[in-house]
C-alpha positions as CSV (number, residue, x, y, z in Angstrom):
1,M,-150.0,169.3,37.5
2,T,-147.2,167.4,39.2
3,Q,-143.8,168.8,38.4
4,E,-141.5,166.2,36.8
5,P,-138.7,165.3,39.1
6,F,-134.9,165.8,38.7
7,L,-135.2,168.8,36.3
8,R,-132.6,170.6,38.4
9,E,-130.2,167.9,37.1
10,G,-130.0,169.5,33.7
11,L,-131.6,169.4,30.2
12,K,-133.1,166.2,28.9
13,V,-131.1,164.8,25.9
14,E,-133.7,165.6,23.3
15,E,-134.2,169.1,24.7
16,A,-130.4,169.7,24.7
17,R,-130.1,168.4,21.2
18,Q,-132.8,170.7,19.9
19,E,-131.4,173.7,21.8
20,V,-127.9,173.1,20.3
21,L,-129.2,172.7,16.8
22,K,-131.3,175.9,17.1
23,E,-128.2,177.8,18.1
24,I,-126.1,176.2,15.4
25,K,-128.6,177.0,12.7
26,K,-128.6,180.7,13.8
27,V,-124.8,180.7,13.1
28,L,-125.1,178.9,9.7
29,D,-128.0,181.1,8.6
30,N,-125.5,183.9,8.3
31,S,-123.1,182.0,6.1
32,T,-123.2,179.7,3.1
33,I,-121.5,176.3,3.4
34,P,-118.8,176.3,0.7
35,Y,-118.9,173.5,-2.0
36,E,-116.6,172.0,-4.5
37,S,-116.6,169.5,-7.5
38,I,-114.9,166.2,-6.8
39,S,-114.5,162.9,-8.6
40,L,-117.0,160.2,-7.8
41,E,-114.3,157.9,-6.5
42,N,-113.4,160.4,-3.8
43,S,-117.0,161.2,-2.8
44,L,-117.7,158.6,-0.1
45,E,-119.2,160.1,3.1
46,K,-119.4,163.5,1.4
47,I,-122.7,165.5,1.2
48,S,-124.3,166.6,-2.0
49,S,-124.5,170.3,-2.4
50,K,-127.2,170.2,-5.1
51,D,-129.8,168.0,-6.7
52,I,-128.5,165.8,-9.5
53,F,-131.0,164.8,-12.2
54,V,-130.8,161.8,-14.6
55,K,-130.3,163.1,-18.2
56,Q,-131.6,159.9,-19.8
57,N,-133.5,156.7,-19.0
58,I,-131.3,154.1,-17.3
59,P,-130.4,151.5,-18.6
60,G,-131.7,153.2,-21.8
61,F,-132.7,150.1,-23.6
62,R,-134.9,147.1,-23.1
63,A,-132.9,144.3,-21.7
64,S,-133.4,140.6,-21.2
65,V,-133.9,139.3,-17.7
66,M,-132.9,135.7,-18.7
67,D,-130.6,133.7,-21.0
68,G,-132.9,132.4,-23.7
69,Y,-134.4,133.5,-27.0
70,A,-136.1,136.8,-28.0
71,V,-139.0,136.0,-30.4
72,S,-140.5,138.5,-32.9
73,H,-144.0,139.7,-33.7
74,C,-145.7,137.4,-31.2
75,A,-148.6,138.4,-28.9
76,K,-147.9,135.5,-26.5
77,P,-145.9,132.4,-27.4
78,H,-147.7,129.1,-26.9
79,K,-146.7,125.5,-26.4
80,G,-145.6,123.9,-29.7
81,Q,-144.8,127.1,-31.5
82,H,-141.5,127.3,-33.3
83,W,-139.1,130.0,-34.6
84,K,-136.1,130.2,-36.9
85,V,-133.0,131.5,-35.1
86,V,-131.3,134.1,-37.2
87,G,-128.7,135.7,-34.9
88,Q,-127.9,136.6,-31.3
89,S,-127.7,139.6,-28.9
90,S,-125.1,139.5,-26.3
91,A,-123.8,142.0,-23.7
92,G,-122.3,145.0,-25.6
93,K,-123.0,143.4,-29.0
94,P,-126.7,143.9,-29.8
95,Y,-128.5,142.4,-32.8
96,T,-129.0,145.2,-35.3
97,N,-130.8,143.7,-38.2
98,N,-134.6,143.6,-38.7
99,L,-136.5,140.7,-37.4
100,Y,-139.6,139.2,-39.1
101,E,-142.5,137.1,-38.0
102,G,-141.4,133.5,-37.2
103,E,-137.8,134.6,-36.4
104,A,-135.9,134.7,-33.1
105,I,-132.4,135.5,-31.8
106,S,-130.5,133.9,-28.9
107,I,-130.0,136.4,-26.1
108,S,-128.0,136.6,-22.9
109,T,-129.0,138.2,-19.6
110,G,-128.8,142.0,-19.7
111,S,-128.5,142.2,-23.5
112,L,-130.6,144.5,-25.7
113,V,-134.0,143.2,-26.8
114,P,-134.9,144.3,-30.4
115,D,-138.0,146.5,-30.8
116,E,-139.7,143.7,-32.8
117,C,-139.6,141.4,-29.8
118,S,-142.1,141.5,-27.0
119,W,-141.1,138.2,-25.3
120,V,-138.0,136.5,-24.1
121,I,-138.3,132.7,-23.6
122,P,-136.0,131.3,-21.0
123,I,-133.6,128.7,-22.4
124,E,-135.1,126.0,-20.0
125,Q,-138.4,126.2,-21.9
126,I,-136.9,125.7,-25.4
127,K,-136.2,122.6,-27.4
128,I,-133.5,123.2,-30.1
129,E,-133.8,121.4,-33.5
130,M,-131.0,121.3,-36.0
131,I,-132.5,121.5,-39.6
132,K,-130.9,119.0,-42.0
133,D,-129.2,120.4,-45.1
134,S,-129.6,123.9,-43.8
135,S,-127.6,126.5,-41.9
136,F,-130.3,127.5,-39.4
137,V,-131.6,126.3,-36.1
138,R,-135.2,126.0,-35.1
139,I,-136.5,126.3,-31.5
140,H,-139.7,124.9,-30.1
141,L,-141.6,126.1,-27.0
142,I,-142.1,123.0,-24.8
143,D,-144.3,124.5,-22.2
144,D,-146.8,127.4,-21.8
145,L,-145.2,130.6,-20.4
146,S,-146.1,132.6,-17.3
147,T,-147.3,136.2,-17.6
148,S,-143.7,137.5,-17.4
149,T,-142.2,138.7,-20.7
150,W,-138.7,138.5,-19.1
151,I,-137.9,142.0,-20.5
152,R,-136.8,145.0,-18.4
153,P,-138.1,148.4,-19.6
154,V,-135.8,151.2,-20.8
155,N,-136.3,153.0,-17.5
156,D,-136.1,149.9,-15.3
157,Q,-133.7,151.7,-12.9
158,L,-134.4,155.4,-13.4
159,S,-136.4,157.7,-15.8
160,E,-135.1,160.8,-17.5
161,G,-135.6,163.7,-15.1
162,D,-135.5,161.7,-11.9
163,I,-133.4,163.0,-9.0
164,V,-130.6,160.5,-8.5
165,L,-129.0,162.4,-5.7
166,A,-130.7,165.0,-3.6
167,K,-129.1,168.1,-2.0
168,G,-128.0,167.4,1.5
169,Q,-127.8,163.6,1.0
170,K,-124.9,161.6,2.3
171,I,-123.0,159.7,-0.4
172,T,-122.8,156.0,0.4
173,P,-121.2,153.1,-1.5
174,S,-124.6,152.2,-3.1
175,I,-125.2,155.8,-4.2
176,I,-121.7,155.9,-5.7
177,G,-122.6,152.7,-7.7
178,L,-125.9,154.3,-8.8
179,L,-124.2,157.5,-9.9
180,A,-121.6,155.6,-11.9
181,S,-124.4,153.6,-13.6
182,C,-125.8,156.9,-14.7
183,G,-122.5,158.0,-16.3
184,I,-121.7,160.6,-13.7
185,S,-118.0,161.0,-12.8
186,Y,-117.9,164.3,-11.0
187,I,-120.3,165.7,-8.4
188,S,-120.7,168.9,-6.3
189,V,-120.3,168.4,-2.6
190,F,-120.1,170.6,0.5
191,K,-116.5,171.2,1.6
192,S,-115.3,169.6,4.8
193,F,-115.1,171.8,7.9
194,K,-112.4,171.8,10.5
195,I,-112.7,170.5,14.1
196,G,-110.2,171.4,16.8
197,L,-109.9,169.2,19.9
198,L,-108.4,170.2,23.3
199,I,-107.5,167.5,25.9
200,S,-106.7,168.8,29.4
201,G,-105.2,167.2,32.5
202,D,-102.1,167.3,34.7
203,E,-102.1,163.5,34.9
204,L,-101.8,162.8,31.2
205,I,-98.8,161.4,29.4
206,S,-98.5,160.2,25.8
207,P,-98.8,156.4,25.1
208,G,-95.3,154.8,24.8
209,K,-93.8,156.9,27.6
210,E,-92.8,155.5,31.0
211,K,-95.6,156.0,33.5
212,S,-95.1,156.8,37.2
213,T,-97.7,156.5,40.0
214,G,-100.6,158.9,39.6
215,L,-100.2,159.4,35.9
216,I,-102.3,157.9,33.1
217,W,-101.7,157.4,29.4
218,E,-103.8,159.8,27.4
219,S,-106.4,157.9,25.4
220,N,-109.4,160.3,24.9
221,S,-107.9,162.0,21.8
222,F,-107.4,158.6,20.1
223,L,-110.9,157.4,21.1
224,I,-112.8,160.6,20.1
225,K,-110.9,161.1,17.0
226,S,-111.7,157.5,15.9
227,V,-115.4,157.9,16.8
228,I,-115.7,161.1,14.8
229,K,-113.8,159.4,12.0
230,N,-116.3,156.6,12.0
231,L,-119.1,159.1,11.8
232,G,-117.5,160.5,8.6
233,Y,-115.6,163.5,9.9
234,D,-112.0,164.3,10.7
235,I,-110.3,166.1,13.6
236,N,-108.1,168.8,12.1
237,E,-106.0,169.8,15.1
238,I,-105.4,168.3,18.6
239,S,-104.0,170.2,21.6
240,I,-103.1,168.5,24.8
241,K,-102.5,170.8,27.8
242,A,-101.9,170.6,31.5
243,D,-104.5,172.2,33.8
244,E,-103.1,175.7,33.6
245,K,-105.6,178.5,32.9
246,L,-103.6,180.8,30.7
247,K,-102.3,177.9,28.6
248,L,-105.8,176.5,28.2
249,K,-107.2,179.9,27.3
250,D,-104.5,180.5,24.7
251,S,-105.1,177.0,23.2
252,L,-108.9,177.5,23.0
253,I,-108.4,180.9,21.3
254,K,-106.0,179.4,18.7
255,L,-108.3,176.4,18.1
256,A,-111.2,178.7,17.5
257,K,-109.1,180.7,15.0
258,N,-108.1,177.7,12.9
259,N,-111.3,175.6,13.1
260,Q,-115.1,175.9,12.7
261,I,-115.9,173.7,15.7
262,V,-114.0,173.3,19.0
263,I,-114.3,170.4,21.4
264,S,-112.7,170.0,24.8
265,I,-112.4,166.9,26.9
266,G,-112.0,167.2,30.7
267,G,-111.7,170.3,32.9
268,I,-115.4,171.2,32.5
269,S,-116.7,170.4,36.0
270,V,-116.5,172.5,39.2
271,G,-113.2,171.3,40.7
272,E,-110.4,173.6,41.7
273,K,-108.6,173.1,38.4
274,D,-111.7,172.8,36.1
275,Y,-111.0,176.1,34.2
276,I,-112.7,175.4,30.9
277,K,-116.2,176.7,31.7
278,N,-115.0,180.0,33.1
279,I,-112.6,180.4,30.2
280,I,-115.4,180.0,27.6
281,N,-117.5,182.6,29.5
282,E,-114.5,185.0,29.2
283,I,-113.9,184.5,25.5
284,G,-117.4,183.7,24.5
285,S,-120.5,182.3,26.3
286,I,-121.8,179.1,27.8
287,K,-125.4,178.5,26.6
288,F,-126.2,175.6,29.0
289,W,-124.4,173.2,31.3
290,K,-125.4,169.8,32.5
291,L,-127.4,167.0,31.0
292,F,-130.2,165.0,32.6
293,L,-128.4,161.8,31.6
294,K,-126.0,159.1,32.8
295,P,-123.3,158.8,31.5
296,G,-122.9,162.2,30.0
297,R,-121.9,164.7,32.7
298,P,-120.5,167.2,33.0
299,F,-121.2,168.7,29.6
300,A,-121.2,172.3,28.4
301,F,-122.3,174.0,25.1
302,G,-121.6,177.5,24.0
303,F,-119.6,179.7,21.6
304,I,-116.1,181.0,21.4
305,G,-116.5,184.5,20.2
306,K,-119.9,184.8,18.5
307,D,-119.9,182.0,15.9
308,V,-117.5,179.1,16.8
309,P,-119.5,176.4,18.5
310,F,-117.9,174.9,21.6
311,F,-118.6,171.5,23.2
312,G,-117.1,170.7,26.5
313,L,-117.2,166.9,26.9
314,P,-116.6,164.9,30.1
315,G,-113.2,163.4,30.9
316,N,-114.6,159.9,31.4
317,P,-114.3,158.2,28.0
318,V,-117.7,156.5,27.9
319,S,-119.4,159.7,28.8
320,A,-117.5,161.5,26.0
321,V,-118.5,158.9,23.5
322,V,-122.2,159.1,24.5
323,I,-122.2,162.9,24.1
324,C,-120.6,162.5,20.7
325,L,-123.5,160.2,19.6
326,Q,-126.3,162.1,21.2
327,I,-125.4,165.8,20.7
328,L,-122.3,166.2,18.6
329,W,-123.1,163.9,15.7
330,P,-126.3,165.9,14.7
331,V,-124.3,169.1,14.8
332,L,-121.6,167.7,12.6
333,Q,-124.2,166.7,10.1
334,V,-125.7,170.2,10.1
335,F,-122.3,171.7,9.5
336,S,-121.6,169.3,6.6
337,G,-124.9,170.2,4.9
338,V,-127.0,167.1,5.7
339,K,-130.7,167.8,5.1
340,N,-132.2,164.9,7.1
341,I,-130.4,164.6,10.4
342,E,-129.5,161.0,11.4
343,T,-129.5,159.8,15.0
344,P,-129.0,156.2,16.3
345,Y,-131.7,153.8,15.1
346,R,-134.1,153.0,18.0
347,F,-136.2,149.9,18.6
348,K,-137.4,147.9,21.5
349,I,-135.6,144.8,22.8
350,R,-135.7,142.5,25.8
351,I,-133.0,142.3,28.3
352,N,-131.5,138.9,29.3
353,S,-131.0,139.5,33.0
354,D,-132.4,141.4,36.0
355,L,-131.1,144.9,36.2
356,K,-130.6,146.8,39.5
357,R,-129.6,150.5,39.6
358,R,-130.1,153.7,41.5
359,K,-132.9,155.7,40.1
360,G,-132.6,159.5,39.5
361,R,-131.3,160.0,36.0
362,P,-132.1,158.3,32.7
363,E,-129.2,156.0,31.8
364,L,-127.8,154.6,28.6
365,I,-126.4,151.2,29.3
366,R,-124.0,149.5,26.9
367,S,-125.0,146.0,25.7
368,K,-124.4,143.3,23.1
369,L,-127.0,142.5,20.4
370,K,-127.6,138.7,20.3
371,V,-130.0,136.1,18.9
372,D,-131.5,133.2,20.8
373,Q,-132.2,129.7,19.5
374,E,-135.7,130.8,18.4
375,G,-134.2,133.6,16.3
376,E,-135.4,136.4,18.6
377,L,-133.1,139.3,19.3
378,Y,-132.1,140.2,22.9
379,A,-129.8,142.5,24.7
380,D,-126.9,140.9,26.6
381,I,-125.9,143.5,29.3
382,P,-122.3,143.1,30.6
383,P,-121.7,143.8,34.3
384,T,-119.1,146.5,33.5
385,Q,-120.9,149.8,33.1
386,S,-118.5,152.4,34.6
387,S,-118.2,155.5,32.5
388,S,-114.4,155.5,33.1
389,Q,-113.9,152.0,31.6
390,I,-113.4,151.9,27.8
391,T,-113.8,148.1,28.1
392,S,-117.6,148.6,28.4
393,L,-117.6,150.0,24.8
394,I,-115.8,147.0,23.3
395,D,-118.2,144.6,21.5
396,S,-121.2,146.8,22.4
397,D,-123.8,147.2,19.7
398,L,-126.6,149.0,21.7
399,L,-127.3,151.7,24.2
400,I,-130.2,150.6,26.3
401,E,-132.4,153.4,27.5
402,I,-133.3,153.1,31.2
403,P,-136.1,155.4,32.5
404,P,-135.1,157.7,35.4
405,D,-137.7,156.4,37.8
406,R,-136.8,152.7,37.5
407,D,-134.4,151.0,40.0
408,F,-135.2,147.4,39.1
409,L,-136.0,145.8,35.7
410,K,-136.8,142.2,35.5
411,E,-135.2,139.8,33.0
412,G,-137.4,139.8,29.8
413,T,-138.4,143.4,30.1
414,Y,-138.6,145.2,26.8
415,L,-136.7,148.5,26.6
416,W,-135.9,151.1,24.0
417,A,-132.4,150.7,22.5
418,Q,-130.2,152.7,20.2
419,L,-128.2,150.8,17.6
420,F,-124.8,152.3,16.8
421,R,-123.2,149.8,14.4
422,K,-121.7,151.6,11.4
423,Q,-123.8,151.4,8.2
424,I,-122.2,149.4,5.4
425,L,-124.2,150.5,2.4
C-alpha cells in the first residue's frame, strides 16, 4: 500500500478534531456541567440541561384556518345549502352556546371551532342573505367545497407528552417562540464556562496609541473575541504580554486558575522567542502540535495542569480564525453541553476562475457566495488569500476546500465548501 504523502506535516483536520474531542471528553467525564434555571427571554444561545415535555396539547382547541362560517351537524356542506347565523367566535372570545342542526356562527382565523362543527366554510364561498322582519342572517354555500375542513386539530402544533426541547439542544429564536407558545417561562440550562485568552508579542501596542516603525496595533484579541462571541460564547479574561518567558508562564498559570479553557495567540512556533509550547510542557503537557492544513499553522493542543484544555493558535489572524472554526468551536460546544456537535455546513460549489497554487497541504480558501443570471450558485474567489491579511475575511461566506495534491484547478471545477454565515433562526 502506498503511504499517503505529507503526513510528517501534522494531523489532518478531522483527525485533530476527533483527537481533541476525545481528550476533552475524558476531562468532562470526571465532572458534571453545572446548570441553572433562567427566564426564557434570557435563554438565547444557551443549552438545555434536560428534556422539556409538553404538558398539554398545543394549541389545545380546534381552530379555524380561515375567516368564514363554522357550520354545525353537517357531514359535508353542498352547493345551495343554507344555515342560520346565530353568533360568532373570534380570537379570545369563543362561542359558548350549543349549536343545532341548520345553525352556523361567523368565525375568524385562529378562533375556537365548537365541537358541533366539523366544517368551516371560507367567507369567499358564502352568499349572505338578510331575512326580512327578522333579526337573523342566513348564509348560502355558492360552490362545492374541497376536501379540506379548514379546521386545525387540538394538537396541530404539539401533542401532550411531546419533547419540545431536548437536553443538549441549543436555544434559538424559533425555539424560544415555541417554548413561549407552550406557556413555558423558565427553563434549565447549562451554566456558561469561562475562557481565558493570552496574546503575546513584543511588537504589539493597543489601538489608539501612536505607532512607531516595527510595531503593530494589536487586533487578534478583538478578532477572536468577536468570532467566539458570534459562535455564542464569551471571553472572560484577556492578557496581553510581551515575549518574556516568566511573564508568559505566570499569565498562563493565572488564566488556567480563573478559567475552564485557555487560548493563546502567537508564540507557539519554533522561533527564539516562541516560548509558549515549552511553557505548556512545563506546567502541563502538549498532546499534539501542527496541523496538515493551510492556513492553520502552527497550532498546539494540550492541557495546563491535568484538566484545563489549552489551545495555542497561530499569530496570523486568518489562521487563528480557521482554527477557531475547525477545532475550537466543537470543543466549546462540548463544554457547553451540546449533544449534537455542529460544524460548518458543507456542500459542493463551482469556482468562477482558474486557481493556481503550490500543492503540498490541503488549503481552505476564503470566497464569496454569489448567484449567476441562471440562478446557480458559485464561489467568487478574491486574489487576496494571505493568512496575515484580515481583509480576506471581510465579505467572505465560504471556505473552499482545496485538496493537497492539486496545483491547478480550472474555472467551473466543483469543490467542497464550508458555509460559515451565522444562523438567524
